[in-house]
ROTORTI-991634 format. One line per field, with one value per residue: x, y, z of N, C-alpha, C in turn; residue in one letter. Coordinates in nm, 4 decimals, always signed. Atoms other than C-alpha are relative to their C-alpha. Layout:
<recs>
n.xx: (X  ...)
n.yy: (Y  ...)
n.zz: (Z  ...)
ca.xx: (X  ...)
ca.yy: (Y  ...)
ca.zz: (Z  ...)
c.xx: (X  ...)
c.yy: (Y  ...)
c.zz: (Z  ...)
code: (A  ...)
</recs>
This chain:
<recs>
n.xx: (+0.0129  -0.1365  -0.0617  +0.0350  -0.1176  -0.0871  -0.0140  -0.1535  -0.0929  -0.1345  +0.0185  -0.0403  -0.1584  +0.0030  -0.0363  +0.1044  +0.0541  -0.0501  +0.1062  -0.0106  +0.0826  +0.1751  +0.0487  -0.0521  +0.0909  +0.1118  +0.0017  +0.0190  +0.0571  -0.0290  +0.1102  +0.0320  +0.1437  +0.0455  +0.0487  +0.1348  +0.0464  +0.1509  +0.0676  +0.0992  +0.1091  +0.0703  +0.0804  +0.1609  +0.0770  +0.0409  -0.0288  -0.1558  -0.0794  -0.0455  -0.1203  -0.1035  -0.1505  -0.1127  -0.1308  -0.1069  -0.0915  -0.1273  -0.0791  -0.1532  -0.1086  -0.1493  -0.0327  +0.0577  +0.1442  +0.1059  +0.1486  +0.0886  +0.1249  +0.0766  +0.0862  +0.1296  +0.0558  +0.0796  +0.1421  +0.0447  +0.1193  -0.0859  -0.1299  -0.0297  -0.1294  -0.0717  -0.1108  +0.0631  -0.0901  +0.0891  +0.1061  +0.1531  +0.0806  -0.0132  +0.0933  +0.0216  -0.0719  -0.1094  -0.0482  -0.0747  -0.0294  -0.1024  +0.0365  +0.0697  -0.0895  -0.0748  +0.0872  +0.0303  -0.1367  -0.0063  +0.1096  -0.0254  -0.1120  -0.0724  -0.1235  +0.0333  -0.0214  -0.1325  -0.0732  +0.0292  -0.0083  +0.0611  -0.0727  +0.0821  +0.1189  +0.0161  +0.1262  +0.1074  +0.0368  +0.1337  +0.0158  +0.1473  +0.0849  +0.0589  -0.0875  -0.0842  -0.1218  -0.1417  -0.0950  -0.0772  -0.1346  -0.0880  -0.1051  +0.0034  -0.1344  -0.0256  +0.0795  +0.1287  +0.0878  +0.1322  +0.0945  +0.0910  +0.1442  +0.0308  +0.1257  +0.0050  -0.1158  -0.0339  -0.1537  -0.0963  -0.1372  -0.0736  -0.0629  -0.1142  +0.0427  -0.0621  +0.0922  +0.1231  -0.0320  -0.0560  +0.1109  -0.0142  +0.0893  +0.1366  +0.0787  +0.1487  +0.0851  +0.1632  +0.0768  +0.1616  +0.0201  +0.1368  +0.0614  +0.0311  -0.1012  -0.0404  -0.1264  -0.0882  -0.1623  -0.0470  -0.1461  -0.0385  -0.1622  -0.0249  -0.1371  -0.0169  +0.1261  +0.1237  +0.0459  +0.0471  +0.0652  +0.1007  -0.0243  -0.1382  -0.0989  +0.0165  -0.0812  -0.1671  -0.0390  -0.0118  -0.1355  -0.1135  -0.0189  -0.0401  -0.1335  -0.0512  +0.0355)
n.yy: (-0.1055  -0.0711  -0.0631  -0.1672  -0.0672  +0.0679  -0.0818  -0.0637  -0.0137  +0.0673  +0.1086  +0.0115  +0.0339  +0.1447  +0.0278  -0.0273  +0.1305  +0.1465  +0.0423  -0.0591  -0.1250  +0.0098  +0.0209  -0.1505  -0.1170  +0.0464  -0.0049  -0.1356  -0.0753  -0.1607  -0.0826  +0.0076  -0.0050  +0.0854  -0.0709  +0.0631  +0.0021  -0.0271  +0.1309  +0.0333  -0.1006  +0.0750  +0.1101  -0.0153  +0.0889  -0.0523  +0.0903  +0.0145  +0.0944  +0.1369  -0.0010  +0.1208  -0.0192  +0.0721  +0.0068  -0.0625  +0.0723  -0.0527  +0.1186  -0.0350  +0.0718  -0.0354  -0.1011  -0.1082  +0.0273  -0.0190  +0.0160  +0.0994  -0.0392  +0.1010  -0.0448  +0.0722  +0.0909  -0.0678  +0.0183  -0.0836  -0.1128  -0.1642  -0.0119  +0.1133  -0.0059  -0.1281  +0.0386  -0.0458  +0.0669  +0.0898  -0.0592  +0.0288  -0.0442  +0.0324  +0.0842  -0.0313  +0.0543  -0.0691  -0.0966  -0.1164  -0.0017  +0.0814  +0.1420  +0.0288  -0.0231  +0.1442  +0.1023  +0.0024  +0.0387  +0.1379  +0.0486  -0.0240  +0.0492  +0.0983  -0.0344  +0.0115  -0.1030  +0.0018  -0.0732  -0.1330  -0.0840  -0.1028  -0.1196  -0.1206  -0.0129  -0.1243  -0.0610  +0.0660  -0.0428  +0.0327  +0.0293  -0.0214  +0.1302  -0.0048  +0.0857  -0.0820  +0.0952  -0.0174  +0.0571  +0.0401  +0.0124  +0.1211  +0.0669  +0.1344  +0.0761  +0.1204  +0.0716  +0.0446  +0.0552  -0.0494  +0.0892  -0.0903  +0.0448  -0.0383  -0.0810  -0.1379  -0.0611  +0.0493  -0.0049  -0.0758  -0.0488  -0.1036  -0.1411  -0.0667  -0.1208  -0.1266  -0.0392  -0.0556  -0.1294  -0.0865  -0.0881  -0.0042  +0.1176  -0.0046  -0.0588  -0.0465  +0.0281  -0.0227  +0.0958  +0.0051  +0.1278  +0.0383  +0.0103  -0.1207  -0.0354  -0.1289  -0.0139  -0.0118  -0.0045  +0.1210  +0.0264  +0.1453  +0.0380  +0.1049  +0.0459  +0.1260  +0.0176  -0.0276  -0.1574  -0.0174  -0.1361  -0.0039  +0.0211  +0.0467  -0.1011  -0.0969  +0.0497  -0.0066  -0.1451  -0.0597  +0.0543  -0.0954  -0.1353  +0.0053  +0.0323  -0.1099  -0.1131)
n.zz: (-0.1139  +0.0058  -0.1178  +0.0094  -0.0626  -0.0701  -0.1319  +0.0246  -0.1258  -0.0186  -0.0677  -0.1358  +0.0050  -0.0279  -0.1171  -0.0876  +0.0402  -0.0640  -0.1188  -0.1301  -0.0043  +0.0158  -0.1411  -0.1010  +0.0396  -0.0793  -0.1578  -0.0471  +0.1210  +0.0165  +0.0162  +0.1389  +0.0513  +0.1053  +0.1363  +0.0316  +0.1237  -0.0094  -0.0047  -0.1159  +0.0525  +0.1266  -0.0553  +0.0000  -0.0969  -0.1264  -0.1296  -0.0489  +0.0957  -0.0404  -0.0514  +0.0590  -0.0130  +0.0756  -0.0577  +0.0791  -0.0484  +0.0417  -0.0139  -0.0260  +0.0467  -0.0048  +0.1286  -0.0016  -0.0345  +0.1055  -0.0349  +0.0636  +0.0511  +0.0677  +0.1066  -0.0169  +0.1108  +0.0892  -0.0455  -0.1280  +0.0265  -0.0057  +0.0326  +0.0662  +0.1062  -0.0387  -0.0787  -0.1305  -0.1070  -0.0722  -0.1303  +0.0080  -0.1224  -0.1412  -0.0383  -0.1518  -0.0808  -0.0103  -0.1096  +0.0475  +0.1240  +0.0240  +0.0176  +0.1450  +0.1123  +0.0114  +0.0393  +0.1593  +0.0702  -0.0081  +0.0635  +0.1505  +0.0700  -0.0804  -0.0819  -0.1445  -0.0718  -0.0653  +0.0937  +0.0028  -0.1303  +0.0003  -0.0529  -0.0270  +0.0877  +0.0671  -0.0304  +0.0827  +0.1231  +0.0428  +0.1409  +0.0290  -0.0118  -0.1397  -0.1003  -0.0807  -0.0129  -0.0841  +0.0829  -0.1127  +0.0682  -0.0894  +0.0451  +0.0025  +0.0202  +0.0661  +0.1009  -0.0395  +0.1038  +0.0149  +0.0749  +0.0227  -0.0197  +0.1338  +0.0238  -0.0099  +0.0599  +0.1076  +0.0105  -0.1032  +0.0724  -0.0594  +0.0812  -0.0820  -0.0844  +0.0453  +0.1372  -0.0414  -0.0898  +0.0896  +0.0501  +0.1284  +0.0521  -0.0337  +0.1227  -0.0358  +0.0980  -0.0233  +0.0935  -0.0339  -0.0439  +0.0354  -0.1254  -0.0816  -0.0664  +0.0838  +0.0438  -0.1233  +0.0150  -0.1024  +0.0080  +0.0581  -0.0010  +0.0691  -0.0156  +0.1058  +0.0389  -0.0972  -0.0159  -0.1387  -0.0233  -0.0904  -0.1372  -0.0259  +0.0219  -0.0695  -0.1277  +0.0400  +0.0077  -0.1389  -0.0584  +0.0665  -0.0820  -0.1534  -0.0071  +0.0589  -0.1000)
ca.xx: (+10.3410  +10.6258  +10.8774  +10.7766  +11.0921  +11.3739  +11.3929  +11.7697  +11.8940  +12.2348  +12.2740  +12.3060  +12.6797  +12.7861  +12.9159  +12.5720  +12.4517  +12.6443  +12.4711  +12.6450  +12.5359  +12.1828  +12.1541  +12.3060  +12.0661  +11.7669  +11.8777  +11.9235  +11.6841  +11.7683  +11.5278  +11.3585  +11.0289  +10.8600  +10.7669  +10.3789  +10.2384  +9.8951  +9.7735  +9.5944  +9.3920  +9.2675  +9.1055  +8.7236  +8.6443  +8.4661  +8.5329  +8.8694  +9.1532  +9.2811  +9.5922  +9.8841  +10.2690  +10.5510  +10.8822  +11.1833  +11.4203  +11.7783  +11.9953  +12.3566  +12.5995  +12.9764  +12.9645  +12.7066  +12.3429  +12.0316  +11.6685  +11.4672  +11.1301  +10.8541  +10.6266  +10.2696  +10.0736  +9.8492  +9.5167  +9.5261  +9.2164  +9.4799  +9.7902  +9.7979  +10.1314  +10.2907  +10.6265  +10.5726  +10.7605  +10.6448  +10.3633  +9.9814  +9.7084  +9.7149  +9.5462  +9.3957  +9.6324  +9.9244  +10.0849  +10.2410  +10.3045  +10.6328  +10.4818  +10.2491  +10.5371  +10.7300  +10.4394  +10.3404  +10.7102  +10.7235  +10.3802  +10.4786  +10.8293  +10.9162  +11.1842  +11.2238  +11.2314  +11.5451  +11.7299  +11.5804  +11.6925  +11.4451  +11.6280  +11.3246  +11.0268  +10.9262  +10.6285  +10.2812  +10.1647  +9.8001  +9.7206  +9.4301  +9.3037  +9.2501  +9.5454  +9.7174  +10.0921  +10.3656  +10.6803  +10.9247  +11.3006  +11.5297  +11.8466  +11.8719  +12.1752  +12.2611  +12.2665  +11.8915  +11.6224  +11.2952  +10.9879  +10.7393  +10.3652  +10.2347  +9.9040  +10.0401  +10.3925  +10.5186  +10.8786  +11.1411  +11.4492  +11.6878  +11.7968  +12.1245  +12.0383  +12.2977  +12.0664  +11.7481  +11.9109  +11.9999  +11.7718  +11.9022  +11.6893  +11.3784  +11.1317  +10.8032  +10.5243  +10.1354  +9.8592  +9.4648  +9.3808  +9.0400  +8.7753  +8.7300  +9.0604  +9.1387  +9.4800  +9.7701  +10.1606  +10.3610  +10.7312  +10.8805  +11.2405  +11.2680  +11.5314  +11.6283  +11.2874  +11.1088  +10.8800  +10.8861  +10.6430  +10.3581  +10.3516  +10.6550  +10.8479  +10.6999  +10.8319  +11.1717  +11.1688  +11.1006  +11.3872  +11.6047  +11.5055  +11.5567  +11.8978  +11.9932  +11.8812)
ca.yy: (+11.7010  +11.9383  +12.0648  +12.4285  +12.4797  +12.3228  +12.3900  +12.4327  +12.4402  +12.3310  +11.9634  +11.8464  +11.8161  +11.4455  +11.4686  +11.5486  +11.1904  +10.9513  +10.7525  +10.9229  +11.2763  +11.1577  +11.0440  +11.3804  +11.5841  +11.3863  +11.3776  +11.7689  +11.9140  +12.2614  +12.5434  +12.4776  +12.5449  +12.2497  +12.3244  +12.2774  +12.1765  +12.2204  +11.8619  +11.8950  +12.1963  +11.9464  +11.7021  +11.6420  +11.3948  +11.5204  +11.4061  +11.3312  +11.1970  +10.8659  +10.8219  +10.6240  +10.6067  +10.5331  +10.4390  +10.6400  +10.3488  +10.4881  +10.1834  +10.2075  +10.0829  +10.1100  +10.3047  +10.5468  +10.5805  +10.5109  +10.5392  +10.2264  +10.2697  +10.0604  +10.0736  +9.9759  +9.7275  +9.8637  +9.7393  +9.9508  +10.1776  +10.4803  +10.5733  +10.2633  +10.2082  +10.5099  +10.5136  +10.5264  +10.4466  +10.1304  +10.1972  +10.2152  +10.2903  +10.2864  +9.9969  +10.0012  +9.7751  +10.0054  +10.1876  +10.4564  +10.5987  +10.4201  +10.0933  +10.1318  +10.2224  +9.8907  +9.6871  +9.7808  +9.7734  +9.4280  +9.3289  +9.4932  +9.4062  +9.1593  +9.3679  +9.2624  +9.5274  +9.3971  +9.5606  +9.8962  +10.1797  +10.4466  +10.7884  +11.0415  +11.1692  +11.4377  +11.6648  +11.5161  +11.5160  +11.5343  +11.3697  +11.4477  +11.0979  +11.1844  +11.0092  +11.2045  +11.0381  +11.0216  +10.9997  +10.7915  +10.8088  +10.4949  +10.3470  +10.0152  +9.7805  +9.5278  +9.2355  +9.1872  +8.9868  +9.1201  +8.9691  +9.1867  +9.1382  +9.0913  +9.2279  +9.5505  +9.5937  +9.5389  +9.6119  +9.7253  +9.9445  +10.1852  +10.5600  +10.7209  +10.9520  +11.1896  +11.2105  +11.2657  +11.5362  +11.7481  +12.0513  +12.0281  +11.6985  +11.8220  +11.9230  +12.1363  +12.0233  +12.1039  +11.8745  +11.8651  +11.5820  +11.3815  +11.3252  +11.6744  +11.7226  +12.0167  +12.1413  +12.0751  +12.1780  +11.8943  +11.7896  +11.5150  +11.3393  +11.1239  +10.8627  +10.5853  +10.4526  +10.5575  +10.8620  +10.9632  +11.2465  +11.3593  +11.2749  +11.0766  +11.3606  +11.5970  +11.4271  +11.3848  +11.7537  +11.8050  +11.5624  +11.7877  +12.0964  +11.9548  +11.8112  +12.1394  +12.3813)
ca.zz: (+7.3999  +7.3298  +7.5782  +7.6784  +7.8983  +8.0723  +8.4620  +8.4253  +8.7786  +8.8634  +8.9533  +9.3062  +9.3841  +9.3810  +9.7300  +9.8637  +9.7002  +9.8991  +10.1644  +10.4508  +10.3283  +10.2354  +10.6090  +10.7538  +10.5296  +10.6650  +11.0125  +11.0069  +10.7278  +10.6099  +10.5658  +10.2192  +10.0237  +9.8520  +9.4843  +9.4320  +9.1348  +8.9912  +9.0084  +9.3562  +9.1673  +8.8939  +9.1651  +9.1098  +9.3855  +9.6890  +10.0563  +10.2246  +10.0026  +10.0215  +10.2311  +10.0543  +10.0725  +9.8465  +9.8837  +9.7274  +9.7273  +9.6611  +9.5693  +9.7008  +9.4488  +9.4468  +9.1169  +9.2457  +9.3784  +9.1544  +9.2151  +9.1737  +8.9877  +8.8411  +8.5381  +8.6312  +8.4303  +8.1633  +8.3238  +8.6443  +8.7170  +8.8218  +8.6688  +8.4490  +8.2395  +8.4208  +8.5927  +8.9680  +9.3018  +9.4867  +9.7172  +9.7544  +9.9913  +10.3453  +10.5084  +10.8634  +10.9945  +10.9007  +11.1937  +10.9987  +10.6549  +10.6712  +10.7363  +10.4245  +10.2157  +10.3195  +10.3084  +9.9592  +9.8474  +9.9647  +9.8202  +9.4617  +9.3869  +9.6747  +9.8295  +10.1685  +10.4376  +10.5772  +10.2991  +10.3514  +10.5776  +10.6140  +10.6378  +10.6175  +10.4275  +10.1891  +10.2164  +10.1221  +9.7711  +9.6566  +9.3238  +9.0913  +9.1455  +9.5169  +9.6867  +9.9625  +9.9283  +10.1708  +9.9998  +10.2311  +10.1337  +10.2022  +10.1152  +9.9936  +10.0089  +9.7572  +9.6946  +9.7349  +9.5444  +9.3855  +9.2459  +9.0674  +9.1354  +8.7676  +8.8593  +8.9501  +8.8068  +8.4522  +8.5005  +8.7676  +8.6758  +8.7897  +8.6946  +8.8116  +9.0956  +8.9236  +8.6108  +8.8169  +9.0524  +8.7588  +8.6725  +8.3185  +8.2691  +8.4178  +8.1394  +8.1668  +7.9543  +7.9152  +7.7823  +7.7852  +8.0059  +7.9591  +8.2276  +8.3231  +8.4407  +8.1954  +8.1169  +8.3271  +8.3294  +8.4690  +8.4898  +8.2857  +8.3202  +8.0173  +8.0672  +7.7982  +7.7180  +8.0172  +8.0420  +8.3940  +8.4927  +8.6779  +9.0456  +9.0340  +8.8693  +9.0917  +9.4193  +9.2474  +9.2028  +9.5895  +9.6652  +9.4243  +9.6094  +9.9555  +9.8588  +9.6782  +9.9780)
c.xx: (+0.1518  +0.0536  -0.0141  +0.1227  +0.0749  +0.0136  +0.1296  +0.0946  +0.1348  -0.0257  +0.0430  +0.1476  +0.0068  +0.0338  -0.1299  -0.1021  +0.0621  -0.0757  +0.0446  -0.0537  -0.1407  -0.0351  -0.0079  -0.1118  -0.1491  -0.0155  -0.0116  -0.0427  +0.0344  -0.1247  -0.0175  -0.1523  -0.0307  -0.0617  -0.1507  -0.0374  -0.1521  -0.0822  -0.0955  -0.1198  -0.1105  -0.0945  -0.1543  -0.0578  -0.0355  +0.0343  +0.1525  +0.0813  +0.0401  +0.1324  +0.0770  +0.1526  +0.0640  +0.1095  +0.0913  +0.1319  +0.1394  +0.1172  +0.1701  +0.0903  +0.1268  +0.0216  -0.0876  -0.1462  -0.0997  -0.1210  -0.0801  -0.1418  -0.0863  -0.1063  -0.1107  -0.0516  -0.1250  -0.1715  -0.0678  -0.1057  +0.0704  +0.1294  +0.0396  +0.1178  +0.0776  +0.1256  -0.0164  +0.1249  -0.0740  -0.0690  -0.1347  -0.0424  +0.0145  -0.1134  -0.0225  +0.0956  +0.1688  +0.0148  +0.0327  +0.0225  +0.1236  -0.0339  -0.0852  +0.0899  +0.0875  -0.0784  -0.0250  +0.1223  +0.0214  -0.0935  +0.0452  +0.1131  +0.0735  +0.1272  -0.0055  +0.0500  +0.1234  +0.1281  -0.0046  +0.0196  -0.0653  +0.0609  -0.1041  -0.1126  -0.0048  -0.1431  -0.1164  -0.0334  -0.1455  -0.0178  -0.1420  -0.0857  -0.0485  +0.0873  +0.0778  +0.1450  +0.0966  +0.1076  +0.1201  +0.1404  +0.0803  +0.1141  -0.0089  +0.1296  -0.0018  +0.0961  -0.1516  -0.0867  -0.1364  -0.0800  -0.1260  -0.1359  -0.0521  -0.1366  +0.0104  +0.1229  +0.0561  +0.1439  +0.0498  +0.1171  +0.0479  +0.0313  +0.1078  -0.0759  +0.0713  -0.0759  -0.1325  +0.0317  +0.0628  -0.1046  +0.0033  -0.1046  -0.1508  -0.1002  -0.1361  -0.0772  -0.1413  -0.0645  -0.1571  -0.0158  -0.1545  -0.0652  -0.0176  +0.1082  +0.0683  +0.1655  +0.0828  +0.1460  +0.0462  +0.1463  +0.0153  +0.1359  +0.0288  +0.1418  +0.0138  -0.1306  -0.1254  -0.0374  -0.0258  -0.0747  -0.1159  +0.0294  +0.1340  +0.1332  -0.0043  +0.0813  +0.1227  +0.0406  +0.0063  +0.1069  +0.1118  +0.0025  +0.0609  +0.1512  +0.0870  +0.0229  +0.1302)
c.yy: (+0.0728  +0.0514  +0.1132  +0.0561  -0.1019  +0.0710  +0.0602  -0.0077  -0.0790  -0.1414  +0.0105  -0.0483  -0.1548  -0.0327  +0.0162  -0.1508  -0.1142  -0.0121  +0.0718  +0.1548  -0.0030  -0.0025  +0.1113  +0.0821  -0.0333  +0.0171  +0.1540  +0.0849  +0.1436  +0.0694  -0.0072  +0.0262  -0.1082  +0.0768  -0.0733  +0.0217  +0.0209  -0.1065  +0.0028  +0.1078  -0.0801  -0.1128  +0.0333  -0.0814  +0.1053  -0.1060  +0.0094  -0.0758  -0.1147  -0.0207  -0.1046  +0.0569  -0.0585  -0.0023  +0.0670  -0.0697  +0.0579  -0.1289  +0.0310  -0.0892  +0.0501  +0.1228  +0.1246  -0.0304  -0.0026  -0.0072  -0.1181  +0.0443  -0.1098  +0.0587  -0.1023  -0.0716  +0.1023  +0.0171  +0.0632  +0.1003  +0.1414  -0.0339  -0.1301  +0.0192  +0.1189  -0.0661  +0.0452  -0.0714  -0.0993  +0.0659  -0.0231  +0.0619  -0.0493  -0.0989  +0.0049  -0.0653  +0.0662  +0.0973  +0.1384  +0.0176  -0.0870  -0.1440  -0.0299  -0.0174  -0.1480  -0.1070  -0.0112  -0.0189  -0.1481  -0.0910  +0.0226  -0.0665  -0.0913  +0.0334  +0.0005  +0.1136  +0.0023  +0.0693  +0.1594  +0.0850  +0.1160  +0.1270  +0.1280  +0.0021  +0.1425  +0.0441  -0.0799  +0.0594  -0.0369  -0.0227  +0.0312  -0.0904  -0.0225  -0.0879  +0.1245  -0.0978  +0.0616  -0.0697  -0.0378  -0.0356  -0.1129  -0.0229  -0.1264  -0.0691  -0.1089  -0.1002  -0.0111  -0.0709  +0.0715  -0.0931  +0.0851  -0.0610  +0.0144  +0.0596  +0.1356  +0.0654  -0.0736  -0.0159  +0.0926  +0.0380  +0.1030  +0.1219  +0.0485  +0.1011  +0.1280  +0.0583  +0.0614  +0.1251  +0.0901  +0.0797  +0.0005  -0.1318  +0.0271  +0.0990  +0.0455  -0.0188  +0.0169  -0.0997  +0.0157  -0.1340  -0.0363  -0.0193  +0.1096  +0.0504  +0.1150  -0.0049  +0.0233  +0.0241  -0.1100  -0.0016  -0.1308  -0.0113  -0.1141  -0.0764  -0.1362  -0.0034  +0.0258  +0.1418  +0.0221  +0.1614  -0.0030  +0.0091  -0.0440  +0.1188  +0.1188  -0.0099  -0.0036  +0.1434  +0.0621  -0.0606  +0.0731  +0.1224  -0.0168  -0.0462  +0.1289  +0.0968  +0.0080)
c.zz: (-0.0127  +0.1229  -0.0153  +0.0532  +0.0776  +0.1745  +0.0145  +0.1349  +0.0078  +0.0625  +0.1443  +0.0043  +0.0471  +0.1510  +0.0998  -0.0443  +0.0570  +0.1042  +0.1173  -0.0063  +0.0002  +0.1501  +0.0783  -0.0618  +0.0471  +0.1348  +0.0330  -0.1228  +0.0133  -0.0252  -0.1519  -0.0267  -0.0984  -0.1438  -0.0288  -0.1164  -0.0152  -0.0193  +0.0998  -0.0578  -0.0943  +0.0743  -0.0095  +0.0739  +0.1029  +0.1017  +0.0043  -0.1161  +0.0559  +0.0286  -0.0741  +0.0274  -0.1077  +0.0333  -0.1175  +0.0000  -0.0824  +0.0063  +0.0244  -0.0778  +0.0110  -0.1110  +0.0202  +0.0290  -0.1130  +0.0807  -0.0696  -0.0148  -0.0625  -0.1062  +0.0258  -0.1136  -0.0540  +0.0303  +0.1104  -0.0191  +0.0040  -0.0268  -0.0827  -0.1222  +0.0333  +0.0709  +0.1372  +0.0822  +0.0533  +0.0959  -0.0361  +0.1188  +0.1169  +0.0455  +0.1467  +0.1030  +0.0011  +0.1115  -0.0440  -0.1624  -0.0407  -0.0110  -0.1309  -0.0984  +0.0294  -0.0216  -0.1487  -0.0839  +0.0118  -0.0910  -0.1672  -0.0580  +0.0920  +0.0484  +0.1431  +0.0858  +0.0657  -0.0535  -0.0057  +0.1275  -0.0422  +0.0535  +0.0069  -0.0957  -0.0617  +0.0235  -0.0838  -0.1224  -0.0239  -0.1299  -0.0396  +0.0123  +0.1326  +0.0916  +0.0673  +0.0177  +0.0926  -0.0419  +0.1242  -0.0658  +0.0732  -0.0791  +0.0087  -0.0444  -0.0798  +0.0705  +0.0559  -0.1126  -0.0199  -0.1011  -0.0249  +0.0009  -0.1465  -0.0070  +0.0209  -0.0685  -0.1217  -0.0126  +0.1083  -0.0617  +0.0918  -0.0718  +0.0871  +0.0787  -0.0526  -0.1214  +0.0637  +0.0651  -0.0918  -0.0671  -0.1634  -0.0688  +0.0354  -0.0897  +0.0632  -0.1325  +0.0396  -0.0950  +0.0724  +0.0419  +0.0004  +0.1572  +0.0750  +0.0570  -0.0550  -0.0263  +0.1150  -0.0521  +0.0839  -0.0439  -0.0546  -0.0182  -0.0927  +0.0300  -0.0817  -0.0511  +0.1034  +0.0156  +0.1362  +0.0257  +0.0827  +0.1426  +0.0334  -0.0126  +0.0972  +0.1585  -0.0276  -0.0112  +0.1687  +0.0552  -0.0474  +0.0896  +0.1382  -0.0153  -0.0467  +0.1104  +0.0739)
code: (X  X  X  X  X  X  X  X  X  X  X  X  X  X  X  X  X  X  X  X  X  X  X  X  X  X  X  X  X  X  X  X  X  X  X  X  X  X  X  X  X  X  X  X  X  X  X  X  X  X  X  X  X  X  X  X  X  X  X  X  X  X  X  X  X  X  X  X  X  X  X  X  X  X  X  X  X  X  X  X  X  X  X  X  X  X  X  X  X  X  X  X  X  X  X  X  X  X  X  X  X  X  X  X  X  X  X  X  X  X  X  X  X  X  X  X  X  X  X  X  X  X  X  X  X  X  X  X  X  X  X  X  X  X  X  X  X  X  X  X  X  X  X  X  X  X  X  X  X  X  X  X  X  X  X  X  X  X  X  X  X  X  X  X  X  X  X  X  X  X  X  X  X  X  X  X  X  X  X  X  X  X  X  X  X  X  X  X  X  X  X  X  X  X  X  X  X  X  X  X  X  X  X  X  X  X  X  X  X  X  X  X  X)
</recs>
C-alpha cells in the first residue's frame, strides 16, 4: 500500500508537550476543528454503535514524553494484530467513559489507575466496525508496573510524543478492504517495526490538531 502523500504540517512545539502545558491546554481548550476521516462512512452494521473508550497514556519521562501503545493479539475478532490504545467496550457498571478507559487499561495491560492522571478527552470516533470510541487523554507517571493480558495484548511499547506530533510523519494511504468495506483512505504513522494506522492514527491526528490550535 504505497504512500500517496504526507500531511506535512509543522510539528507541535516541544514546549507544548510538557506535562504542565498539556494540563493547561486541556483545562482551557482552544477553538479547533477535528479532522473527520472516511471510516464512519464504511460502517455496514445497522442499529446503534457500541460505546467504547480508549486511554491515550502519555508517559512522563525526564527525557521527554512518549505515548504508550499496544499491539493486539492475532486471534481477536476486531482489529486483530493492529496497533491500538488500551481500551474496549463499555460495561453497564461503568459510570463514565473515563471509568471504562481506566478499567480496560487495568485489565489489558495491568497499569494501575493510581499512576494515571486524566487530563481531558478528544472528540468521539466512530469506527467501521461499529464502535463509538471516547478517547481519554492522561498523563502516566513512572515508575509503574505493567502486565499484558495474553488473550488481548501481544506487546506493549512506547513511541516518542515528538515523533507522533509531527505532520512530517503522517502518511496518507488508500486500500481496498474486504467484507464489503470498500476503498478507504487512512493515515499511517510507521515507527520502527510498528505500523500505526486506522483509528489509532486518526485519534492521534486529532490530538495533533488540538495541540497545534
